[in-house]
N, C-alpha and C positions, 0 to 999 in steps of 0.2 A: 762074440764081440758085437756082431751085427744085431743079434737078438737083444742085447742090452741097450744098444742105441735106439732101436725101434721102440722098446718099452718106454724109454725116457721121452722119446718124441711124442708117443701117444699120450703119456701122462701130462705132458706140457700142453697139448691141444685141449684135453679135457679141462685142465685148470683155466685156460684162457676162456673157453666157452662158458664156464661157470661164472667167471668174473663179469663177462658181458651180460649174462642173464641177470645177475644181481643188480647191475647198474641200470638196466633199462626197465625192469619189471616194476610197475607202480604198486603201491600198497593198496590194500582194500579200501582204506579211508580215502586215498586220493581218487580212486575210481568212483566211489560214491559221491565225493565232493564235485567232481567234474560232471557227473550225471545230474546232480541236483542243480548245478549252474545252468546246464542246457535246458532242463525242465523249467527253471525259473524264467528263462528268456521266452520260451514258448508260451508259458501261462501268464506272463505279464507281471511277475513279481520283480523285486528290486535287484538290479545289478549295476555295476559302475557305468556300463554303457547304456543300459535301459532302466532308469530309475522307475520305481513303481508310481502309479498315479496316486497323488495325495489322497489319503483317506481310504485307499484300497488295500486290503489285507492280502498278503501272499498266501497262495493256496497251501494247504497242509500236504506233506509228502505222502505219497502212496494213495491219495484220494482223488487225484485228477485223472481225467481221461482226455483223449484228443478232442472230443466234442466239447467238453467243458472248457478246455483251453481256448478253442476257437471262439466260444461264446464270450469269454472274458476279453479277448482281443477286440471283438466287435463292440462290446459294451463300453470299452475304455475310450472309444472314439467320441469326439464331441458331436452332439445331436442338436437340432434346432429346438429352441425352447418351446414348450407347449403351453397353451393358455389353460390355466386352471379354472375352477368354477368361479373364483372371485376376480378374474382378470377379464379385461375387454380387449379385443383385437385392435391393433393400431390402424390408422387410416380413417377414411370418411365415415365408416360404419361404427366407429368407437362409441360406446355408451348407448347404442340403439338396441331395441328389441330385435328378435329374429325376423319378425314380420317387417319391421322398418328397414332392416338391412336388405332384405329381398326386394322391397319396393325401390330402395335407393339404387341398388345395383342395376335393376331393370331400367330405371329412369336414366341413369348415366349412360347406358348403352343405346338410348334412343334420343340423345340430345339433338336439338334442331339448331341450325346455324343460319345466320345471314352475313354475307361478306360484302363490304363496300370499301371505299378508299377515303383517305383524309383529303377532303377537297381543298384545304388550306396548304397542302404540301407543295403545290405547284406542279404536280404530276400531270402530264398531258392526258386529257380524258380518253384518248385512243389507247394509250398505254395502260391507263387505269382499268379499262375494259378487259384488256388482255390479262392483267394480274388477277382481277376478280374472277374472270371466266376460268382461269387455271385452277384457282382454289375451289370453285364450284365443281369443276371436272373431277378433282380429287375426291370430294364428298360423294359424288355420284358413282364413280368407278371403283373406289377403294372402300367406301363406307356404306354404299347402298342407300344413301339418303336423298331425299328430294331437296331442292334448293330454290331460293328466290333469286332469279338471275338479274344481271346488271340492268337490262332494259326494263324489267318489271319494276325495279326500284326507281329508275328514272321516271317512268310514267306516274308512279304513285306519289312521287315528290310533288308533281303538279296537280294530279287529280285529288289528292287527299289534303291539300293545303287548307281548305275551308274547314274540314273535319278536324284537322290538327289544331287549328286556332280555337275552334269551339270546345274541344275536349280538354285541351291542355293550357290554353291561353299563352302558349309559348314557354311554359315552365320547363319543358324538357326539349332536347334536341330532336329535330325532325327525323334523323336516322334512328334514334332510340324509339321514337313513336312508331315508325314503320316496322322495326324489329318486333315490337310488342304486337302490333296489328297482325303481323305474319306469324305470330306465335313462336318466335325464335327464343331459345333459352340463352344463347350467346350470340353476340354479333362481333365479327372480326373486322378490324379496321386496318387496311394496308397503308402504311406510310413509307413511301419509297422515293429514292433519288436514283437517277440513271445518268450515265455519261457514255460518250462514244467518240471515236476518232477513226481516221482512215482516208483512203483515196479510192478512186474507181477500181473496182475488182477486189478490194481488200478492206473491209471495215470491221472494227472491233467495238464491242459494247460491254458495259458492266452495270450491275444494279446492286443496291444495298438498302437496308431499311429495317423496319420492324413490323410485326403483325400483332396488334394489341387485341386482347380478349376482354370483352365487357359483358357483365351480367345484364341481360336485356331489361329486366323489370326494374332495376335500380340504377343502371349505368355505372355501377362500381367496376373499376378496373381490376380484373382478376390477375392479369400478368401480361407478358409480352414475349415474343420469340423474335430474335434478331436473325437476319439473313444477309448473305453477301455472295454474289456469284463470282466465279473466276471469269476472266475475259472470254467472251464468245465472239466468233467470227462469222461474217457473211460476205459472200462476193456480190450480193445483190444491192444492198443499200445500208446506210447508217441506221435507219429506222428498224430494219430487219435485225441487225446485230443487237441493238438495244432491246428490242422486243423479245428476242431469244434469251437474252440475259435475264430479263425480268421474269419471263415465264418459267425458266429453269430454276431460278432461285426460290420463287413462290412454291413450286411443286416440291422441291427438296425440303422446304420448311414445314409442309403440311403434316407429316407424321408427328412432328414435335408439337404442332398446334393442337391436334386432336388429343394427344397424350396429356399435354399441359392443361387443356380445358377440362378434361374429365377429372384430373387430380385437383385442380384449384377450385373448380365449381363444386366438386364433391365435398371438399373441405369446408366450403361455405354453407353446406346444407345440414350441419349438425342439429339445427333446430327444426329442420323440415323445409319443404318447399315454401318459398315466401309468396304470399298473396297480398295484394293491397285492396283494401275496401274503403270506398268513399261513400259514406251514408249521408244523404241529403235530408235536411229538414227534420232533424231530431231536436225538439224545442228546448230541452234543458239538459244541463250537464249531468244531473242525477240519473236521468233515463239513459243517457249515453253510457254512463259508467255501468248501469245495470245490463245494457246490451253487450258491453265489452266482457263482463263477467260471464254472461251466457255463451258468448263466443269462446271464451277460455275453456268451457266444458266440452266444446265440440272440436277444438283444435289443440295442437300440442302447446301453442302459446298464442296469446292475443295481446297486442300492445297498442294502446291509444296514442296516436302521434299528435293529434290536434283536435280542438273542438271549437265550433261556432254554431249558432242556431241554424245556419244555412248548410254547413258541411262539417262532418266529423271524419277524420282520417284514422284508419286502424290498420296495423300490420298484423297479418295472420300467418302462422307457421304450422305446417302439418304434412304428413306423408300421405297425400291423397291426390286424386286427379282434380281437374278444374270442375268437372261435373259434381264430384263429391263435395268440393268446397262450396259450390253454389248451393247445394242442398243443405249443407250444414249452416249456412248463413240464414236461409229461410227458417230452419228449425230454431236457431238462436233468437231470431226476431220474434217468432211466435211466443217463445217463453219470456221475452222481455216486453210483452204487451204491445207488440207491433205486428199483428198478424197480417196486415195489409201491405207490408213492405214488398216492393217489386223491383226487378232489375231494369235499369235504364239502358245501360250498355256495358259490354265487356270487351276489354282490349288486352290480349295476352293473359297475364295473371292479375290484371287489374279489373275490379268490379266496381261499378257505380250503381248504388241502390237508392231508391227514394223510400222514406219511412212509411209513406202512405197515411201520415197523420194530417 
């Protein structure tokens, strides 16, 4: 009896194990399908959770390796667009030859600046000196540039008054004239307002305004950078608190000033560095036109701005130094039947020549 019960019990256990095994064991097709799905995820093919990249074919089964799967994953990531043979890079160098781009990049890294203040703003000259000196200090310490300091500008405003009148007749602003004379590419004009309050032992000051960037040879406004200081405090005096506010706000604005000046000035140089030529005593318009054509063969562009028997004005554009521009003018004059043309004076990128006729 016991033996019969044991046999029945053993048979029941075997039956239960067989049923469990049949219920949990996947079919060969299911195993293959699951394996294919895992392989598709790794290799970048389409799945509901990881759709394939449009236009990218799924890899064939049995041909992929771990290395090829990794390669496909990397290649499916977005990459920066590359400039092809027929495309030009964006920015100041667009459309320029390789040599012109190199010249422009080097030129922008060596820009020269002159900083002054807007005299009509009502800013106290003592505070103006602090603001200008702080900007100059940034150029010296952070950019390694030489500067024309506040006192030098003030002296030249008086000393160069006669030369300014003789050379320009008052046609340009005195500060632009000095910027050209000092060979500045850009002059920065600080236009600031300050305020303060307080009592003995506790004074606060604030400053706000703009720093305008002008192209020195044309006085064209390139752009401006706004600045505003948080309240600053001084236990010494109201003037000290206001001075600290102005100095701090100018210093904080200077990185943006240099960044903006390079970007904006660089964008204006697509035709090349602009030189102005004033040719005195070319007697007739036909010869002036011949001279302009000769200049056009030496520069990237030559544009006649005005003509009179006493004075012809010409705008010249090219990627060259001032010395190279001067030599190119002599060569153009010789080919235009004016071999005796000579330089009267040069101010910044402005040349005045006499035809020698």
